[in-house]
N, C-alpha and C positions, 0 to 999 in steps of 0.2 A: 666836283659842286663841295665835297664835304672839306675840303683843303679851306673850300673859299669862306664856308659859315665856319671854321674854327677863326679863318683872320678876320673877318668881318660878320661877328655874330647878330642878329637881329636886335634891335633898340641900340646900338652904338659899337663904336668900336673898344673894344675891354684895352687897356695899355700893358702890354706884357716887358715887364723890363729884363735888363739879361740877369737881374739874379735870382730872380722868381723861376726863371729857365735853369740858374744853375744848381737851384738849391737843391732838388732831389739828389742830385749826383750827387755833392757834395756829402750828403746826410749818409749815402750809404757807404761811401767810401771809409767814411769815420768809424761807421760800423763794422766792417771790413776787418780794417787795421784796427780796432781795441773792443770788440764785441762788448760796446758799454757805452753808457751815455753817460756825458758829462754836463753836472748843474752851472748854471754859468756865473762867474766871475762878478764877486760884489763891487758896485765903482764906486762906491765913497775911499777911495785910498788916498794915502797922501802920494806924492808923483813918485819921489825915489822908489818908496815901497812898492808901487805899483809895476815899476819899471822891473826892481826884484822879483817879482811876483809871476812875471810875466815872462823872464827868461828860465826862472823854475821852472814853470807849467812848462815850455817849449823844451828845457832838455829831458825831463820827465815823458812829454811825452815822443820825444825822438827812442827813448831808451826803448820805452814801450813800442811803440813800432817796430824796433828792430827788433823787438822780442817775440813780439806775435803778430810779425809779417809773413813767419814761415810757420803751418801748422805743423807741428811735429810729434812724432808716431814712433815708441820705440819697440811696443809688443805685436805680436800680430795675433788676431782672434778672427773666429767667423763671427757673424751680424747678429746680437743676442737681441732677446724683446727687451732686456733690463734697460737695452742701450737708446732706444726709440723714441724722441719726443718727438710732441705737437710739433712741427716745422721739417722736419727732417725730409729731405728728399730724398725718392729712392727711383730705382729702375724696376718698372715688374711686368709681367705675365702673365694677362688675361688666360684662367683657367677655364672659366665654365662663364655661362650669360644666363640668365633668368629672367623673369619677367620687370621685378625692379630693382637687381641688384648685378653687379658683376664681381667674382671670385675672384681676386689676384692674386699669382705667385709671386713673392718677393725672395730675396735673396737670404742663404741658409733655410730654405724649407718654411720658411713664416709666409700666412696667410693674412692676406688684407681683402676686405670687402669696400666696391664700390659702388656706392646710394647714389639713385637716379636721380637727385636732387642736386648731388657734388661735381657734372658732368663741366658744366657752365652755363653762364648768365644767360645766354639767347635762348639754351635749350630750355631752363627752369622758365624762363617766363611764356616758353609757347605751353609748357606744358598746365601752369597758371592761368595762362588765357584759354585756354580747350576746357580745363573745369572749371570756369565762368561763362562757356559757349558763347564766349563773347569773338572767338576765332573761329576761321573754319580750314585754318592751315593745318596741313598736312603734318602729323607725327609720328614721327619711325621711329619703333621698338629697337630696343636695347640690343636685341639680337643681330639686327641689321644696320646698328653702328660698330660693334666689338664682336669680333670673330676669336676664337681659342687661339693660342700661339701668339698672339697680336703683343708687339711688345710698345710698354707705355710707360710714359714720364709722372710719378703723380708724389703726391705731400702725404704725411699724418695728419688728417682733420682733427681726430679724437681716439683717446684711447680708453676704450669702456672698462667698465671691472665688471662683472655679472658679481651675482651673491656668492657663489662659490670660487671665487678668486681667480676666473679667467680672465682674461684680458682680450679684447676683440680691436683689432684694427681697423678705424674708420678714413677708407683714403679719399683725397679729390683730386682730380686729375682738371680743375676748372685753371685755366690759364690765367688767370687774376692772383691765384694762390701758388702755380709753380714756378711763372717767371715774374716775379715780383723785385726781383732783385734787378730788374731792365727799368731803363726808361729809355726817353723819348733820344735821348742823346747820348746813350750808351750802345743802339744800335749799329751795327755794322756789315760790310753784305761777307758773305761766307759763314755766318752763324748759323746754327743749326736750332730750330725752336722750334715746341710741340705748341698747337691751339687747334681749335675748335670752328668748325665751320658754323658761320653768324645766319649768311642767309644767301642765296643765288641769285646768281644777277644773269644780264644777258651773253656775258662774254665771262663769266668766269664765277668765281667765287668770294665774299669776304669773309674772312678768316679771325675771330678772336685770338690775339696775342697775349692778354690782357694786361697788355702798357698802354697807359691816360697817354690821350694824344696820340694815338699812333694807329693809321689804317694799314691793315694788312690785306691785297689783293692777290688772289691766285686766277691767273689766267688756265683758259679753259685747254687750253695747248701744251701745257704745264703741268695738269693733272693726267698723269698717267703713270699705269699700272706697272707692276714686270715685267708684259708682254710690249710693253713701252706703247699700249695702244690707250685710247682718252678712257679715262674713269670718272662713272659718277657718284658725285659727292652728296649728302645728305645733311640739314640743318643736323647739327652738334655732334657733326662726327669727327670725331679725335684723330689730327694729322699731324707728321714729322715732317716739317718743312725746310728748306733751305732758303735763305736771304739771299737772293740775287741781286737786288736794288735795293738801296735807301735814297730817297730823295725827302726836299723840305726839312732837312736836321732830324730826321726819324720821322716826321708826321705822317708820312707813305712808303710802305715797302712794297715789294715786288716776290712773291713766293714760288717757291717751283716743288712739286714733291715726287721729281720723276725719283724711283729705285737708284739709277745709275748716279745721279748728281748730289745727292743724299748720302748715300754709301760711301763715297769719295772725300766727303769733306773730312777736313781735319782740324781740331782746335788749332789755335795758334797765338802765341804771345800779343801779337798788333790785335784779337780781338778784345782785347782790357780785362779777360779774366778775373772775377776777386771770388773770396770764398762766401761774398755775398749773393753772385749769380751763376755760378758753377752749378751746370747741371748735371742731372745723370741719362746717362746715354752718350754724353760725348767721347768721342774718339781721339786720344792724345799721343802724343811723342813722349816718351817715356827712358827713365835710366835707371839699372836697377843699382841702389842705394846699398842693401842691405841682402843678402839672404839669410833666412832661420831654417830652422828646424820644421815649420808650422807655413813656410809663404815667403814673400817679399816684400819690401819696402822698396817704393819707387820713386821718382822725384818727377817733377814732369810743371810743363808750363814756368819751367825755371825758378819757380816760388812755392811750390806745392808739392806736398808729401802724403804720399796712399799708400795704403795697404794693399797686398795683395794674399787672401786665406790661401789654403795648400787646395780648395774645390774649387776655385777658380786658375788654377792649370791646370794647361793639359796631359793630361799624362803620362803624355810616351815624352813630353819636355819639362816634367817636374824636375828632374838633376841634374839637367842641363845646363841650370842657369848659374853666372857666377857675376860679381859683383862689375860695374862698369859696362853690361849690355845694354843694348839698344833692344827698347820691346813696344809691340804696339798695343797701347791698352783703353780699354772700357770703363766711364765711370759707373761707377755700381748705386755706391748712392753718397750723400753728402749731410752733415748734423753738422750747421752755423755753431751751436755753443759748446761743443764740444770740440769745434774746428777737427773730426774724423770724416777720413774723406775715403772710402775703398773702390778696389778697381777689380778688373778682369781681366784674363789673359785669353777667355775661352774665346774660339773662333766663332761662336754663332751669336757673340755679342756685340762683334766687331762691325757690324752692318748698322750704323742707324736708320733708322725707319723698317728693318726689317720684322722680319715673323723666327719664333723659333719652334720649331718641330714637335709635337706633343709625341712624346713614348706612348704604344698604347697601354692602358693600365691596367691589363690581364691578373696582373702580378700580385696586383695590391689586395692585399687579406689572406698572403701564402704564407702561411708556415716552412720554412725553411733547416735542416739539421745538419751538424755538422761543419759549419760554419768557424772560418779559421781569421781571427785580428791577423792584419797588415800593417797597419798603421795605427799609432796612441798617440793625439792631441788631449793632454792633459784638462786642460781649459774649455776645450770645445766638442771632444767628443772621439770616433775611432770610426777606424774605414776597416768594412770586415770584408771577406772574399767567401761567394756562395758555391756550394758545390759544384754551379755551372759555369764559374770563374768571373760571373757576373761581381763588379765591385758596388759596395753600397756602403752608405754612412749611417751613423748611431750619433743622436746626440748624446752629449753627456747626462743629461736627465733621464730617457731611455735607459740608461744602462743601471740602474735602478728602480724600485718600488718607489710611488708618488713621496713615500713620508718617511722612507729610508734613509739613513745617510749613507755617504758614496764611501764603497769601499774598494779602494783601486784592486788592493793584492786580491780579494776575490774575484774580479774580474778577469784579469791576468793568471791566475792560478788556475784557470780552464783552459784547457789545447782546443777543444770546440765549442761552439757556442749551438745555442737554437734561438732563433730570431724571426719575428714576425714584419712581413713588410708591409710598412703603415700608408706609404704616399711614394710621389712618385714628384722632384723639383727638377720642374721645365729648366730653373736659371742654371744651374747647378748640372742638368742631363743626369741625374742618379737620382736612386731609388734609398726613401728613408725606410730605415728598421727599426725595432724597439725590441731590449731584453729584456721586458718587464712580463712576469709570468702570469702578471694579472689579464696583460693583454693577449700573450700568447692560449691561453686556458681559456679565456672568455668568448663566447661568440663575438664574431667580428663585425659590428656593426658601422662601417665608416662610409660601407657604399650601399645605395639602395638595391644594387645585384646582391648583395648579401642576406638580406630578407625576402623569405616568401612567405604567401599565402596559408595560415594557419598554424602560423607559430605562435609562441607566447612571448611577449616582450614586455619589462619593463620600462616606465616613463614619466618626467615628471612633467604638471601638466603648468603649459607655461600662459594661457589665455583664455577665457569664455569667450565664442563669438554668438551672435544669434543662430549663425548653422552648425555650431559644435564648437567642440572641444579640443585646444591646438595642445599637442604631447610634443617634447625632445625624446625621443628614444634613446638619441648620441648627442654627443655636440657636433654631428655634422648632418644628424638627420630629424626630421619634423613629422608627424602623422597628423590625421585630423580624424576625432571620432565625432561624426554627425550626431548629430540633436536625438535622429530616432534611435542611435545607440549607447546611449549615455547610462543606460539602463535597460531591464525586464519592459518598464513600464516608462510611458511619456512622462517625461520630467519637465512639468510647467516650472519650476524657477530652479535650475540645476545648479545656480549660485550656493546652495544652503548643502549643497551636499559634495561639490567639490570649487576647491580655493587653490590658488596657485600656489608652486611649490609643493605641491600633496604628490608623494609616488603613487603611483596607479601599476597595476598590471593588466594587460591586454590582448586579444587577440590577433591578429592580421588578417583583415578581409581582403586584400587587393593592396596590388603595388606596380606602380609603374615607372622604372628603372627611369626610362628617355624622360619624363615629363616630371619626374621626383614628386612621383603623389602615393602617398601610402593615407592607406584608410582603414582605421583600427576599429575594433568594437570593447564595450564595458558589460554588454550580456551576460551574465553572470551563468545562463546555461549554456551561452556558447563558449566561455571562456572555460569553463570545469567538464565542458563535454568528455565524456570518456570515448564516446560513438567512432567509427572512423569516418574522417575527413574527404569530405568527392574536393579534392583539386582541382582533379581533373575528369572530362566527363569518362576515361576508363574509369574512373576508382568507382563512379557509380554503376556497379555489375548489378546486373537484376537480383531482387530479394534484399537488398544491403537496406538500410536504415539510418540516417545521421541529421543530426539539425542543422535547421537553416532559419529564414526568415522572410517574411512574407514583404512584396516590395510592391505588390501589384492587387485589390482586389475588385474583379468583375464579374460580370453576369455567368460567363461561359468559365469561370472558378478561377486560382488563386494562383498567381504565379512566384514561389519560393525563390530565392538565391541561396545558393552555397557560399563556396569560397573563389576569387578570381572569378572567373566568366560563367561558373558552371550556374547556368536556371535551370527548372524544370517547373511542369503545368501540371497542377490537382486540379482535375475537371470535377463538376457539380456532384457525380456520382460518387466521388470519391473522397467528400470532404467530410462525413460524417457515416455515422452507423444511421442517423436521424436524418430524414430529408431536408433540406437545406435548401428555401424557397431565395431567401436575400442573403446570398454570402457578405454582404456588407453590415450584416445586423450581426452576426457571429466573428468574423476577422475583420484585423484591423493590422493597414502598414506596417510595420516594424515589429510583430508580433515573430516569437520563436518557437517553431513547430518540429513536430518529428517525422517527418517521412520515409514512404518505403518506395523503395525503385520498385515501378511494376515493368517498364521497357526504357528499354538505351539507346538511340542510334548516334554512334562514335563520329560514322561522318556527317551526318545532319546535325551534327551536336542539339538532338532535342531526347526530352528528358521527361517522362512522363511519370508522375508520383502518385502518393495514396494517402491519406490520413487513416483513413478506416482501417486498412492493413496492418497497420503498424503494432498491433495488439497480436497478431499473430506472424510479428515477423520473426525469421531466423539468423538475423545478423546481430540480434545480442550475442555478445561474450558468453561464455560461460562461467559462471559465477568461480571467482578465488575462492581456496580454500584462505578462510579467515584466525586473525592469528588474534590469540588468548593473549591480549596482555593482562601485565602485573606488575607494580614495583617491585624491582629487587629481582626480576626473574635475568634468567642467564640465556644469551642468547647468540648465535654462533652469525655473522653477516658479510657478508659479500663487499666491497668498494667497486661502488658504482659510476663515481665521478667527484671529483675534486672541486668544490669551490673556495670561494675567498675567507669563509667565515668556519670552513671542519670538511665533512666526508658526507658526501651522500651515499646510502649503503642499503642493501637491500639484506632483510632478515629471511635465514634460511629456516626450512625447506618451503615456506610460506611466501615466498617473495615480496615480505611488505617490505612498504618504501619508508627505511625512518633518517634520520639526522644525528651524524655524531658528530657532535661540535668540534673546534678544534681546542677550544679550553679544557675540556674533557678526557682527551686524551690521556693527560698525567698528571699529576698531583704537583708536579716542578713546571713551573711553568715555562724555562728558557725547552723544556724538552717537548711540550708541544707542536714547537716549529720544527723540530726534530721528526718529530714522528710522523707530522702532515707533509714532510717532504720523502720521507722515505716510501710512505704508500705509496703503492699505485692501483690503477682501475683494474680490476679482476682478482685482488689481494683477499684472500677469506684471514679474518679474526675473531680471536675464539673470546671466550668469558669477556663477555661484554654485557654492561646490565641494564633494562629499562627504568628511564629514570622520569618521563613524562609523558601525558599525552594529552598535546592542545592538539587540533585542528585545524591543517592536514596532514600534520607529521607525528612522528614518535620520536621522543628523543632518547636518546643512550649516552651512557659515560662508560669511560673505562679508568676514570680515576681509583687508585688500588683506597686511597682511606675510605670516600666515601662505598666503593665495593661491600671491602669488609666491613664495615659499618652496617648496612643492611644486611648482611647474607650470618653476622654476629646476632641480630636479635636487639640490636642496640634499639634505645629510645627515638623511635618515629613519629610522628606527627602528621598521620594523613591528611585534618580536616583543622581548621582555624579552632574551633573544639576542644582538639587533644592538647594542643598547649598551655602549660603551665609556665607561672611564674620560676625559674630556679633551675629548668631544664636545660640538659647542655644535649646539642646537637651538630652536625657534622652538614657543613655547606660547602659554599663557594661564592668568590664576589660575583654578584651580579651588573651593579653599576658602581662609579664613582663619583662622587658629587663636592663641591666643598664642603658640606655641611655635617658628610656623613659618610658610610658606606653601608650601599644595600647588598647582602646577604641570599642567594636562595639555596632552598633546602628540599629535598624529594618532595614526589608530589607536588610542587609547582605553588610552595606557601616563599614567602618574602618577606622579608624583616629589615628591619634600620639599625646598627649601629651608630649613635651621633657619633660627632667628634672630639667629647668626652671620654668615650666610651672605648676607644680604637684601642688606645695600649695606656700602661702606665704614666708613661711619658708623656711631656708634652708634645705635642702635633699641629704644627703650621701649615702642613699640605698636605691632606688625604691621600692623594693622587702618587706622590714620592714612597708610600711604604704598601702600595698595594697593587696589585695589575688584576686586570679583568681574565676570570676562572682561578685564582688563588686561593686555595683548598684552605680554611679555616676551622675552629672548633668554638661556637658563639654559643653562651648562656643567657634565656630569656630574663630580662629583669621587668617588660614592665608592658601592660594588655591594655587596647584600647579596644571591648567588649562592643563599642554601638560601632564603633569604624573598621571592624575588623581587621585591626594595624597592632604590632606588637615591635616593642624593641630589645636590643638584643646587645651584650657586651664580649666586645673580645681580647678584653684584658688578660695579660697572662697569670695574673694574682688571682682571677675570678674563675679560671679554666682549668680541668685537670685533664693534662693529654697522658694516653695508657704509658706504662713502664716499658723503656725502651724503646719507643715509637720511633725518635727520631732515627737508630740506626736501621728500624726497618725502613722507613722511608729513604735512609743512605744508598741500603742496596736494593732495591726495586729503582731507584733515581738511576744509578748507575746499569743496572741490568739495561733497562728500557736503552741506554746510549748505545749500549753495545748490539743491542737486535738492532737498531737504525745502522752500524754502520757494517753489521754483516748483510740485510738487507740489500744494503745499495753496493756492498763488494762484489753479492749474488747474481744480480743483476749484468756484471760485465760492461756496461756501458761505459766504464773509465777503469782507469789503473790507479788514477787516483785513491778512489776510496778503495781499491786493494790495497795497496799500499799502507794506506791508511788505519785498517781493520786490522793488519799486522804488527801496529804499533803496540804498547803496555806500557802503565806509566812505570817507572827506574827502572826501563832498560837501557844499557849501555848501546852506543852505535857509533861505527866510527864515520869522520864524517871530516871534510875542509871546509878551512874560513871562504867564504863567498864574499862578502862584503863589509866592512867595518862604517856603520854610520856615523853622521855627527852627534846625535844625539846617546852617542855609545852601545849605542846596540850591534850586533851582529847576526848577520843570515851564514848561512853555512851548507852545503854542499853534500848530497850523499846517493848514492846509486841504489842506498834502499827505498829512498824519498826523492827520488827524482821528480814526482810531480805535483810535491809539497812545495811550502816555505816554511826554510828550519829557523825560526828566529831565537836568539837568547838577547832577555833584555841587558839594561847597563848593571843592574843587581845582582844579575848569574854570570858576570865575565870576571873574574876575579883580577886579571892584568891585561895589559895590552897584547890583542891579538896581529897578526899579517895576514896579509890576503894570499892562499895558498897553505896555511898552517895545519897540518894535521891535529887531531886533537880527537878523543871519546867522551862525550857529552854525555847528560843521563837524562831522559823524557819527562817530563812535566805533565806536560796537557795535549791533548787533540784537540782542535777547535774545526768542529764540520763545516762549521757558516762562513770561515775565513778559509777553508783550507790552510791552518795553520798549525806548524806543530811546534810547540814551546819545548827548549831547552836548559839546562843550565851548567856550568861549567864550576861550578863550586869545587873545591875541594873535600868538603864535609861530605857532601854528596857522591862524589864520583870515586872514594875512597872505597875500604874493603865494609861488606857487610857487614852488621855485627848482627848477631838474634836477640829479640826480646821477648823477654817472658809475661804471661797474663799475670796482670794482677800490678806490674810495674808500673813508674811513674816519672814522664817526662818533661823537661822543659820543650815546647815546640817552635818551630819556624815556619810561617806563611811563606812559600815561593810562589806560588798564583792562585789565583782566586777569580770566580768570577759569578753570575748571578746566586747560583745554588750552592755550587761546589768549590772548595777548596784545595788544594794540591800542600801538605806539610810536610817537615822531615823531623825526626824525633831523633833530637841533640842530638850528638856526636856518633849516633850508630848507623847512619849513611842508609837509611832505611825511609820510602818514603810511602805514604797512606794519603786518602782521600776525608774528607770529612765535611758535614754539610754545615753553608754558611749558618746557620741559626739552629737554636735545638729545638723550639718550639714554631710549629706553623704562624703561630698568630707575633712572632715576635717581631719588634718594629725597633729603628734607630734614631735615635733623635740628631744626633751628629753622622757626619762622615767618618768624623776618626774614632765610632764605636766597631765600625763594619769590619770584616775582615780582609786586609790588604794585605799584598808582600811586604814584609818584612816584621808584621805582626811577633807577637811571640803568645804561646797559650802553654796550659798546664794539662796533660793528658796522662789517659789512664788507661793502659794495656785490655782490651778487653777478651780479643783474642789474638793470638799473635800471627796466628798465620789464618785469614777468613776465605774460603776457597771460592764464595760469590763477590769479593774483591778482589781475584786473580790471585791470590796468596798473599795481597797487601795485609797490614794487621790492620785491626777492626777497635775502632779506640773510641773513648769519651773523652769531654772537654771541654774547657771552662777559661774564660780569659785570666791570662797572670796579670799582674797587680801592674798599674801603669809605671815607666821606669822613670824617675824624675830625672836622669841626668841625659838630659836631649841640649841640643843647642838649637834647635828651631820647634815650635809647639805646632803640632798637629790642626792645632783651634785656630793660628792662626793662618791658617792658610798656605804653610808652606810647599815647596816642590821637594825637598827634598832635607838630608839631614847630613852634618858635616861633624867629621873627627879630629879630634885635636891634631894639629900638625897638618890639613890639609893646604893644598894650594887656590887661590880662588880668583878669580877676576871678576871686575864688574865694573861700575860708573857713579862716580860721585852724582850722590843724591842730594844730601845737604850739608852747611857747610854752621858748625857752630863754633864758638870760644874755644870750647873746650874736645870737643870731639866730632867728628864726620859718619856721617852716616853715606852707605855705600850699597846700591844696590846692583847684588850680584847676577849673575846668569843666571837662576833657576826662578829669580824673580823676588827671592827673600831679601830680606835687610841685615847688613851688620855694620859693628860701628868700632871705628878706628878711635882710639883714647888721643890726646894732644902728644902726649909722652912719647908714641909710639911712632913717628911722622920724619924727626929729623934725628940723625945717631948726635952731632952735636947742636944743642940749643943755646943761644947767645943770648943773655938777660935784656928784657924788656922787647922782644921781638915775639912774633902771634905766629906758629909755626903749621897751625890750621889755614892761615891766610896763602898758603904755598898751592890749597889745591883748588880748581875752580870746578862751579858743577857741570856735570856733562863728559869730566875729562875721565878717562878710561885709567885703572889701576891694577894694579897684581900685589897682591893679600894673601899671610899664612895666619890659621886660624889657632888661636892664644890661647884660648878660654869663650869664656858663657857668660852673658849678665841678665839679669832677669828685664822688664817692662811694664807699663802700662798701657792699656788700648781701651778707647770709649767706642769701639766696633760693635758692643753688645752690652745691652741696657744692664743697669746695676741688678735690678730683682732677677733678672735671666741668669745671669753671668756675674753674682756678686764675687769681689775680692779677684778679676780676671786677670790675670796676670799671663805675660809670656815672654820666650826665651830670645835671643839672637846672638848669634855668634860676634865673638869680642875678636878684632882683629887687628895686622901690625904690618907697617907698609916699612919698616928698615929692613935696611939691605943686607946687614949682617944676617939677621934671624928669616931672611928669605935664601938663602942658601941653602944648596942640598945636602950638605955637612953639617949645616948648624945643627946643635944639639939643643932642643929646646923640651924642655920638662915641664909639667904644670905643676905650679905651686898655689897652695892653697892663700887666702888673705892671712888668716895668725901667722902664719911662715912669714909673709912680706913684713907682716908689722913690725917681728923681732927683730929685722935686719937694722932696723931705725934703731941710733942709740941717743942719747942726750948728750950736745954739744956738734952731732953733724950737721955736713953742711948739704943741706938738698937743694935745687931744681924745682921751684913748684910752680904751677897754672894758676893764675887767678881765675877763681867760678864765678864769686857773686859777693856782695858787701849787705850787711845787715843791718841798716840804720837801728834799728829798737836794740839790737844786743853789741852796738857797736865792737865788731869782728867781721873778719876778713876771712870768706872761706877758699881752699886753694886745695889742688889736685896733684899729686907726685905721682901718680902711673893710675891703672886699671884696679876700681875699686877702692883705691886710696884717697881718701880725704883728711882735711886737716883745716884747721881754725887758725889765723892771727889775731889776736888783741889789738882792740886800737891803738896802746902803748907800746905795744912791741914793735910795730909799726916802723919807729921811726927811732932816734937817740934823744931826738931836740922837743920838748914837750909842747913848743909852740906851735911847733908845724901841724901839731893834733888837732889844733882848731881850724885847718885846712877840712878835715873830713865832719866836723860837725858841722 
């Protein structure tokens, strides 16, 4: 009947031409080959021109078809989130099903979400009709249509980006979207397509394949399950079906979902597969085209190329593949816009329409120690082996903290790792882990099983409903705060107190992991309660007192609920010391009360409570000794736990809770993270000073400068009234804004340093000069008595620093680093820190060259530093080294964060040390520098020492060239020839040496390095001018080749610069330098700004190794010219006003030729006029 309606519709027969039927097929083919649309040709053309255009278009189309017919793949990587686009087809596995959404596991551990409205048009129509109460048709829930482990073909419908930047993948299995590449004419028997049941008929089912004009019928005898028994299908149910018979040019299709028939189906070239209609889940026969370290590149269906990443190879067969082998593969994903096709060789995916076994996820949340890295894939991540030999995968993003830069050496330097199991990916059958300390240390709330009643959690308000407030605890867990639990009292307008996005703290009332329901409370009396919690009836022992809330008020008393399912009854005679006639007049639902247990029957789960007996309860905990807080008071603390913002500590002996922020561990910002890493739970820290007291915690500080300021009785303002203009205070940076820096002082006072008062120099970016926690000296400049605000200045010229304060800060900073190293070494967790703690600056050590890198740096091997990475930068390697060569470098710096040891082989450092005397002055050179400290050498004495990178805590730098960097020279004065606190190194004071003008490339120009006279360099031609050629060198700087330095023999009338083409590679030698002007900076900020560039030569005679090239000054060059000499000149330009010609004979040598001197015939001079 359906086909009859299509051929003979009501209202008359519609003419169907052959062109109208073939048009959809032709359109798909064009998109498949070219992936672009073409605009129609203009019709108004001459006949010959039109024929030429048609031939040209035909040739272009043929060449493009040949180039784009095959999707080329050159590298192998796992499926990344950034690679997904709307329209990407994926094979997924159902993870869990809830009322209105299905969570689907995608390849590479990605998660997608299938909304109830994205299943099929027929199912959506039933839902819509049911809501309108116009249909009595039965609606089947998602749990009856989908089951965990089911494989489905889906398409990316939408990529939603939340406010925090996280991306949610919204999927669709609507056959109209998944099978949109098919038309009635492209259907053939043997194809395996996905669809959804559209309706249930007497003898079978109508299945929606999403193909316009096609009716698909599934007979009941062909609807069989794995046991070959008839399978009852429901409207909206997803099916993977085999096309057994195609009739009427694809308008009628007969299907089968028999697992045996579907599993044996293999895609073939006869089916007419293209990149437009290629579907995930297809099983294909492929041939290995290339074997790489990260996977395979396959060729299948005679014209397609796909990649198989390392996670989709069978572990036991990963090393047995070779080029030319024939394999059976399953299509994982298809990205039509980039023509990227992913495949899998895993056996559990090679059966279309099958299910995937979901491994029990009890291990999710487990922390594993002693894990070893077995394979590293730099673009994707790494494989780890747990102590029980389980192989897990860690994504590249989870090998670092969210906002940290990825450091491969830091990860590789550790012989063992500690990780936390995040999830299980059924597509790859592997657990996913994380190395982030924030994930390992934090309470892991990925599953509802991890949350327990009575627990304090922090979440974000997502919505306000009539029945309560929805709270996001983590990205995977949502909770509900009922309306009666929004506050201690019933709120009539909760939107006035709560807004979407607000961060709140709640206590868990109950949790149902099976139903994934979490109930929270915001009642302050429950959240801040210090009484014991009744989580079970066993906890409600006789005589104990706890907080609860009333859930029912009746004549026979009040029912009080605690946590979980624990409830109790308060009879009327125990409601109050006064007689209560009507309980409803005194109590209300949601009221927080304090109840005492009179009797508890654990077996029958009955609890008898009392309100009036609370006053005499014996369950109150004895009062703890109070801590007498005072700013500046010295205390000793014990580390209780480590949080991202610092350390939670307990003040001894009162055991008062306090917070030691990370920024208050040291005056040096770089030391704060090291101290936080080194300290562990249970460590005792002494000489801590009380800083401020704000509810609920006491804040402490370990900053030596702040401690000494408080102890020595400096001017400390306790209140705003104590502040006067001109007073100098010690504080620390609390917040950085574009308009200035907020500085906090003891007693909680906060002042603002405006942008103009931060430095004596011009400041464009406040965040580039200070970090949170930076210790500063501030001077009060302005007071606002009315608003209790004040301004401060951080200019070095306006504040004074105590004498020798810089040397004291240096010694304290180095002692802190040494203490951290000794702490880590004493724990004995790793040989790495034991080896690093035995190394000192200036120590010479026997090593052998391990690798010479392309950038000129060298790595070394040493028995004494076997677990660390030993590195010498290019500037610290004086000559070429060979792998395995023995040498004895000197230690420059030990980096605890990256576990790297920096060394130098410079002769002036490895030679015999000479003694230095106190008071002597030397020219020092910086060899290594970080944010706070720099390692310098004292002239030619082979002595090394350490200095601070700033002489004043408030010092700022306008340009990077002002900072201490490797290679910069200083003028130092020796204060002590051997300082015990510096492990015998000299203690010096320093100032920057005057800048040297003998340079070839200016630092302000952003050069990568400098060149010496005679250096041989390589580069590419950047620009060709008549008298010079600009060359871009390998380090990014620009050099200049004069026209006279291109050819050995120059013929008159030729242009030597025309021999060089832009982009050609050249080898040159440095023969000098020249000044140049730049418009990179504004004139008022950089008046008369010039930069220098190297002068190069391309003459073969000067490129020889034995060439004797000496620098010649311009004056000496001019002396070589004598009157009457014949010289070869190169024309630069002609000056019409002066009537002369400017010529050049060599670098930095120019001359002029008067108009009358250009020819011997005066008549010719008229030509130039």
